[in-house]
Biotite code that builds the C-alpha atoms (Angstrom):
import biotite.structure as struc

atoms = struc.array([
    struc.Atom([125.427, 135.561, -31.718], chain_id="A", res_id=1, res_name="MET", atom_name="CA", element="C"),
    struc.Atom([125.074, 135.122, -35.581], chain_id="A", res_id=2, res_name="ALA", atom_name="CA", element="C"),
    struc.Atom([121.907, 135.091, -37.342], chain_id="A", res_id=3, res_name="GLU", atom_name="CA", element="C"),
    struc.Atom([120.936, 132.044, -39.300], chain_id="A", res_id=4, res_name="ALA", atom_name="CA", element="C"),
    struc.Atom([121.331, 132.560, -43.082], chain_id="A", res_id=5, res_name="PRO", atom_name="CA", element="C"),
    struc.Atom([118.108, 133.783, -44.789], chain_id="A", res_id=6, res_name="LYS", atom_name="CA", element="C"),
    struc.Atom([116.511, 131.186, -47.039], chain_id="A", res_id=7, res_name="GLU", atom_name="CA", element="C"),
    struc.Atom([116.168, 132.317, -50.673], chain_id="A", res_id=8, res_name="LEU", atom_name="CA", element="C"),
    struc.Atom([112.903, 132.140, -52.415], chain_id="A", res_id=9, res_name="THR", atom_name="CA", element="C"),
    struc.Atom([112.712, 130.042, -55.538], chain_id="A", res_id=10, res_name="LEU", atom_name="CA", element="C"),
    struc.Atom([112.649, 133.114, -57.851], chain_id="A", res_id=11, res_name="GLN", atom_name="CA", element="C"),
    struc.Atom([115.839, 134.509, -56.149], chain_id="A", res_id=12, res_name="GLN", atom_name="CA", element="C"),
    struc.Atom([117.539, 131.144, -56.807], chain_id="A", res_id=13, res_name="LYS", atom_name="CA", element="C"),
    struc.Atom([116.499, 131.316, -60.424], chain_id="A", res_id=14, res_name="ILE", atom_name="CA", element="C"),
    struc.Atom([117.686, 134.725, -60.812], chain_id="A", res_id=15, res_name="ASP", atom_name="CA", element="C"),
    struc.Atom([120.942, 134.142, -59.222], chain_id="A", res_id=16, res_name="ALA", atom_name="CA", element="C"),
    struc.Atom([121.516, 131.032, -61.535], chain_id="A", res_id=17, res_name="LYS", atom_name="CA", element="C"),
    struc.Atom([120.838, 133.185, -64.592], chain_id="A", res_id=18, res_name="HIS", atom_name="CA", element="C"),
    struc.Atom([123.006, 136.034, -63.474], chain_id="A", res_id=19, res_name="ASN", atom_name="CA", element="C"),
    struc.Atom([125.999, 133.710, -62.568], chain_id="A", res_id=20, res_name="ALA", atom_name="CA", element="C"),
    struc.Atom([129.183, 134.414, -64.590], chain_id="A", res_id=21, res_name="LYS", atom_name="CA", element="C"),
    struc.Atom([130.863, 131.590, -66.510], chain_id="A", res_id=22, res_name="THR", atom_name="CA", element="C"),
    struc.Atom([134.002, 131.334, -68.420], chain_id="A", res_id=23, res_name="VAL", atom_name="CA", element="C"),
    struc.Atom([131.951, 132.098, -71.475], chain_id="A", res_id=24, res_name="TRP", atom_name="CA", element="C"),
    struc.Atom([131.315, 135.581, -70.104], chain_id="A", res_id=25, res_name="ASP", atom_name="CA", element="C"),
    struc.Atom([134.978, 136.432, -69.996], chain_id="A", res_id=26, res_name="SER", atom_name="CA", element="C"),
    struc.Atom([136.362, 139.169, -72.306], chain_id="A", res_id=27, res_name="PRO", atom_name="CA", element="C"),
    struc.Atom([136.593, 137.799, -75.818], chain_id="A", res_id=28, res_name="LYS", atom_name="CA", element="C"),
    struc.Atom([140.068, 139.426, -76.416], chain_id="A", res_id=29, res_name="ASP", atom_name="CA", element="C"),
    struc.Atom([141.474, 136.636, -74.191], chain_id="A", res_id=30, res_name="THR", atom_name="CA", element="C"),
    struc.Atom([139.851, 133.875, -76.131], chain_id="A", res_id=31, res_name="TRP", atom_name="CA", element="C"),
    struc.Atom([141.756, 131.346, -78.172], chain_id="A", res_id=32, res_name="GLU", atom_name="CA", element="C"),
    struc.Atom([141.213, 129.578, -81.492], chain_id="A", res_id=33, res_name="TYR", atom_name="CA", element="C"),
    struc.Atom([141.274, 125.804, -81.321], chain_id="A", res_id=34, res_name="ILE", atom_name="CA", element="C"),
    struc.Atom([140.863, 123.420, -84.325], chain_id="A", res_id=35, res_name="THR", atom_name="CA", element="C"),
    struc.Atom([139.403, 119.950, -84.329], chain_id="A", res_id=36, res_name="ILE", atom_name="CA", element="C"),
    struc.Atom([141.219, 117.731, -86.804], chain_id="A", res_id=37, res_name="PRO", atom_name="CA", element="C"),
    struc.Atom([139.144, 116.308, -89.632], chain_id="A", res_id=38, res_name="ALA", atom_name="CA", element="C"),
    struc.Atom([140.927, 112.841, -89.278], chain_id="A", res_id=39, res_name="GLU", atom_name="CA", element="C"),
    struc.Atom([142.421, 111.059, -86.307], chain_id="A", res_id=40, res_name="ASN", atom_name="CA", element="C"),
    struc.Atom([145.803, 109.419, -86.075], chain_id="A", res_id=41, res_name="ALA", atom_name="CA", element="C"),
    struc.Atom([144.615, 106.253, -87.985], chain_id="A", res_id=42, res_name="ILE", atom_name="CA", element="C"),
    struc.Atom([142.858, 108.091, -90.801], chain_id="A", res_id=43, res_name="GLY", atom_name="CA", element="C"),
    struc.Atom([139.406, 107.789, -89.564], chain_id="A", res_id=44, res_name="GLU", atom_name="CA", element="C"),
    struc.Atom([136.927, 110.805, -89.288], chain_id="A", res_id=45, res_name="THR", atom_name="CA", element="C"),
    struc.Atom([137.738, 112.434, -85.955], chain_id="A", res_id=46, res_name="HIS", atom_name="CA", element="C"),
    struc.Atom([134.938, 111.935, -83.286], chain_id="A", res_id=47, res_name="ALA", atom_name="CA", element="C"),
    struc.Atom([133.329, 115.328, -82.126], chain_id="A", res_id=48, res_name="PRO", atom_name="CA", element="C"),
    struc.Atom([134.687, 116.707, -78.800], chain_id="A", res_id=49, res_name="VAL", atom_name="CA", element="C"),
    struc.Atom([132.038, 117.569, -76.253], chain_id="A", res_id=50, res_name="THR", atom_name="CA", element="C"),
    struc.Atom([132.284, 119.864, -73.290], chain_id="A", res_id=51, res_name="ASN", atom_name="CA", element="C"),
    struc.Atom([129.038, 119.934, -71.310], chain_id="A", res_id=52, res_name="ASN", atom_name="CA", element="C"),
    struc.Atom([126.458, 121.607, -73.685], chain_id="A", res_id=53, res_name="ARG", atom_name="CA", element="C"),
    struc.Atom([129.124, 122.449, -76.310], chain_id="A", res_id=54, res_name="HIS", atom_name="CA", element="C"),
    struc.Atom([129.952, 120.076, -79.237], chain_id="A", res_id=55, res_name="LYS", atom_name="CA", element="C"),
    struc.Atom([133.067, 120.622, -81.374], chain_id="A", res_id=56, res_name="PHE", atom_name="CA", element="C"),
    struc.Atom([132.728, 119.020, -84.800], chain_id="A", res_id=57, res_name="GLU", atom_name="CA", element="C"),
    struc.Atom([135.779, 117.540, -86.758], chain_id="A", res_id=58, res_name="ALA", atom_name="CA", element="C"),
    struc.Atom([137.413, 119.787, -89.134], chain_id="A", res_id=59, res_name="GLY", atom_name="CA", element="C"),
    struc.Atom([136.108, 123.137, -87.716], chain_id="A", res_id=60, res_name="ASN", atom_name="CA", element="C"),
    struc.Atom([137.890, 125.891, -85.924], chain_id="A", res_id=61, res_name="THR", atom_name="CA", element="C"),
    struc.Atom([136.317, 127.605, -82.835], chain_id="A", res_id=62, res_name="TYR", atom_name="CA", element="C"),
    struc.Atom([136.903, 130.710, -80.661], chain_id="A", res_id=63, res_name="LEU", atom_name="CA", element="C"),
    struc.Atom([136.645, 129.636, -77.203], chain_id="A", res_id=64, res_name="VAL", atom_name="CA", element="C"),
    struc.Atom([137.701, 130.876, -73.618], chain_id="A", res_id=65, res_name="PRO", atom_name="CA", element="C"),
    struc.Atom([141.137, 129.899, -72.575], chain_id="A", res_id=66, res_name="PRO", atom_name="CA", element="C"),
    struc.Atom([139.807, 127.374, -69.987], chain_id="A", res_id=67, res_name="ALA", atom_name="CA", element="C"),
    struc.Atom([137.643, 125.617, -72.630], chain_id="A", res_id=68, res_name="VAL", atom_name="CA", element="C"),
    struc.Atom([140.547, 125.623, -74.982], chain_id="A", res_id=69, res_name="ALA", atom_name="CA", element="C"),
    struc.Atom([142.812, 123.900, -72.462], chain_id="A", res_id=70, res_name="GLU", atom_name="CA", element="C"),
    struc.Atom([140.170, 121.219, -71.801], chain_id="A", res_id=71, res_name="ASP", atom_name="CA", element="C"),
    struc.Atom([139.520, 120.552, -75.386], chain_id="A", res_id=72, res_name="VAL", atom_name="CA", element="C"),
    struc.Atom([143.300, 120.201, -76.101], chain_id="A", res_id=73, res_name="ARG", atom_name="CA", element="C"),
    struc.Atom([143.488, 117.752, -73.197], chain_id="A", res_id=74, res_name="ASP", atom_name="CA", element="C"),
    struc.Atom([140.564, 115.830, -74.743], chain_id="A", res_id=75, res_name="ARG", atom_name="CA", element="C"),
    struc.Atom([142.297, 115.789, -77.998], chain_id="A", res_id=76, res_name="LEU", atom_name="CA", element="C"),
    struc.Atom([145.409, 114.370, -76.699], chain_id="A", res_id=77, res_name="LYS", atom_name="CA", element="C"),
    struc.Atom([143.659, 111.558, -74.848], chain_id="A", res_id=78, res_name="VAL", atom_name="CA", element="C"),
    struc.Atom([141.703, 110.816, -78.029], chain_id="A", res_id=79, res_name="TYR", atom_name="CA", element="C"),
    struc.Atom([144.874, 110.559, -80.062], chain_id="A", res_id=80, res_name="ALA", atom_name="CA", element="C"),
    struc.Atom([146.573, 108.331, -77.503], chain_id="A", res_id=81, res_name="LYS", atom_name="CA", element="C"),
    struc.Atom([143.461, 106.020, -77.446], chain_id="A", res_id=82, res_name="ALA", atom_name="CA", element="C"),
    struc.Atom([143.419, 105.989, -81.384], chain_id="A", res_id=83, res_name="SER", atom_name="CA", element="C"),
    struc.Atom([147.125, 105.046, -81.711], chain_id="A", res_id=84, res_name="VAL", atom_name="CA", element="C"),
    struc.Atom([146.706, 102.482, -78.800], chain_id="A", res_id=85, res_name="ARG", atom_name="CA", element="C"),
    struc.Atom([144.579, 100.507, -81.267], chain_id="A", res_id=86, res_name="VAL", atom_name="CA", element="C"),
    struc.Atom([147.674, 100.208, -83.475], chain_id="A", res_id=87, res_name="LEU", atom_name="CA", element="C"),
    struc.Atom([150.045, 99.373, -80.608], chain_id="A", res_id=88, res_name="GLN", atom_name="CA", element="C"),
    struc.Atom([148.834, 96.050, -78.824], chain_id="A", res_id=89, res_name="PRO", atom_name="CA", element="C"),
    struc.Atom([150.694, 95.416, -75.691], chain_id="A", res_id=90, res_name="LYS", atom_name="CA", element="C"),
    struc.Atom([151.015, 91.831, -76.469], chain_id="A", res_id=91, res_name="ARG", atom_name="CA", element="C"),
    struc.Atom([153.887, 90.402, -78.348], chain_id="A", res_id=92, res_name="ASP", atom_name="CA", element="C"),
    struc.Atom([152.244, 88.110, -80.870], chain_id="A", res_id=93, res_name="TYR", atom_name="CA", element="C"),
    struc.Atom([155.557, 86.980, -82.182], chain_id="A", res_id=94, res_name="ASP", atom_name="CA", element="C"),
    struc.Atom([156.725, 85.769, -78.855], chain_id="A", res_id=95, res_name="ALA", atom_name="CA", element="C"),
    struc.Atom([153.388, 84.074, -78.196], chain_id="A", res_id=96, res_name="GLU", atom_name="CA", element="C"),
    struc.Atom([153.543, 82.198, -81.502], chain_id="A", res_id=97, res_name="ARG", atom_name="CA", element="C"),
    struc.Atom([157.060, 80.941, -80.712], chain_id="A", res_id=98, res_name="LYS", atom_name="CA", element="C"),
    struc.Atom([156.075, 79.826, -77.224], chain_id="A", res_id=99, res_name="VAL", atom_name="CA", element="C"),
    struc.Atom([153.080, 77.930, -78.603], chain_id="A", res_id=100, res_name="SER", atom_name="CA", element="C"),
    struc.Atom([155.281, 76.306, -81.252], chain_id="A", res_id=101, res_name="THR", atom_name="CA", element="C"),
    struc.Atom([158.306, 75.539, -79.209], chain_id="A", res_id=102, res_name="TYR", atom_name="CA", element="C"),
    struc.Atom([157.175, 75.635, -75.708], chain_id="A", res_id=103, res_name="GLY", atom_name="CA", element="C"),
    struc.Atom([158.137, 77.878, -72.694], chain_id="A", res_id=104, res_name="SER", atom_name="CA", element="C"),
    struc.Atom([160.666, 75.522, -71.039], chain_id="A", res_id=105, res_name="SER", atom_name="CA", element="C"),
    struc.Atom([163.851, 76.764, -72.804], chain_id="A", res_id=106, res_name="GLY", atom_name="CA", element="C"),
    struc.Atom([165.023, 73.231, -73.320], chain_id="A", res_id=107, res_name="SER", atom_name="CA", element="C"),
    struc.Atom([163.984, 73.288, -76.919], chain_id="A", res_id=108, res_name="ILE", atom_name="CA", element="C"),
    struc.Atom([166.226, 75.299, -79.236], chain_id="A", res_id=109, res_name="ALA", atom_name="CA", element="C"),
    struc.Atom([164.384, 78.075, -81.115], chain_id="A", res_id=110, res_name="VAL", atom_name="CA", element="C"),
    struc.Atom([165.736, 78.654, -84.589], chain_id="A", res_id=111, res_name="PRO", atom_name="CA", element="C"),
    struc.Atom([167.283, 82.079, -84.991], chain_id="A", res_id=112, res_name="VAL", atom_name="CA", element="C"),
    struc.Atom([167.808, 83.936, -88.221], chain_id="A", res_id=113, res_name="ASP", atom_name="CA", element="C"),
    struc.Atom([171.506, 85.061, -88.281], chain_id="A", res_id=114, res_name="PRO", atom_name="CA", element="C"),
    struc.Atom([170.747, 88.300, -90.017], chain_id="A", res_id=115, res_name="ALA", atom_name="CA", element="C"),
    struc.Atom([168.819, 89.539, -87.020], chain_id="A", res_id=116, res_name="THR", atom_name="CA", element="C"),
    struc.Atom([171.786, 89.011, -84.508], chain_id="A", res_id=117, res_name="ILE", atom_name="CA", element="C"),
    struc.Atom([173.756, 92.170, -83.916], chain_id="A", res_id=118, res_name="GLN", atom_name="CA", element="C"),
])
């Protein structure tokens, strides 16, 4: 019959938490440099990238563990896509203007510029 696990005291729990290893305790020779761009894709100051308690400011280079570097690179990619998405709306404004002007029925001829026909 197995014994029930012994309950830890509060001090033992605190000590265990303080002695726990994290990615920041890994050997520094495996760490990587990451650079946060000064500007985003649309020319604005890049927003800081945060990772739990750590904040990575725009225009700076940091030496971080590989797991943190990978996470920050992923966040930078997501941020870049979100910045560019502002410039690439999914709506076709030209088509919406033509529909509002000529209707959507197709029975009315829409003027076409011959120079655009290929």
